[in-house]
N, C-alpha and C positions, 0 to 999 in steps of 0.2 A: 504493499501500498506505497504511493506518495507522499509527500507530505501537502500539506496546501498550501494554500500564498501568501497567508497571514502566516502563516511562522518565517519564512524568507525576513520580516521585515521586525522589528523593532517593537516592543509593547507600546513606548510613545508615538508611534511609527501609525500605529493602527492604533490609536488611541485615534490623535491626532483625527485619521481618515473617517472611522466613525464622529466625531463633530463633528467637521464639516461637509459630512454624508449632512447628517439635520439642519447643516445651516444652509447647506444647499438647496433648501424649496422655500420663495416665498413669502408663502399664506405660513412656513413657521417662523420666517425673520417677525413674518409681523405681528404672532403670538408671544411672540419677545417680546416686544416693542410692547406692544398693550401690556405685557406681564409686569416690566421694565414702568411703566409709565403711573397701571393704575395700582402696587405691591400684589393684589390677588383680586384674582376676579370667578365668579363662577358660572362653568361654561355655554349657561343661556348665551349670559354676555359677550361672548368672544360671536356666537350666530349672528348675532344683531350688529356687535362693528364689523366685522368681516363680512357676511354677504355673504359666509360658504353656508351650505349642508352642517347641521349636528352630525352629521355619522363623518364628513370632509375633516368637520372641528377635530370631533374624537379623535379619528386617526392620524392625527398630527399633531395632537396633544400626545394621545400612547409611544409615537417615534420619540418626542418630546423626553417625555417620563419614563422607554424606556432608558439611554444615554445617561437620565440622573440629573438634567433642563433643567427641569420641573421637578414642584413635587403636585401631593394634593392629602385634601383631609372633604372626606366620607361627611354633609350634611342633610344630616333626612336626607329626599333624595338628590340634595344637586353636587356637586364633584363639586371644591375651590382647587385653583391650584394657584400656585405663586413658583418666582423661582428659587432654585436652592441654590442660597449664597453661596457653603462651603463650596457643590459641584464650580459655579461663573467661573469663583477665587478662580478651581486651581483651569481650569481651559483659558480662562484670561492668560498665566501663566506660559499654557504650554503655548498657545498663538505667541505674546511672547518672546519667550525664548529662543521659536523659530524666526523671529521675525528677527530678531539679532542676531542674530548665529548672520544666515546672511549681512548685517550691518556690521558685521564686524568682521566679515572673508576681504566684501569688495563695495571703495570706496567705486566713486561716481566715476572718477580721471582710469581706472583698472577695473572694470566690468563689461563686456563684453554688450 
């Protein structure tokens, strides 16, 4: 049995790829921006705010929750979501590290 392609890469590289995949959809960016702005929300509010179907919103929320960017709590029949601050800080650190590597290895005069 061969190795999976993800095994060719570091844990950090795989983590960045998963996070980038979550950020790769404009609806997820809109959801994250709304959660950052409002501090929390109820799923139905997102449907009204973004104009997407409930099922579509739920699918995007599930994707964001699976990688830990958001967290939710059940309140009766509603689920309230918010940004997971610990994961958000970790994500920021991962991307900053990637950008810092590029900035440190290349200045505007020496890169192609």
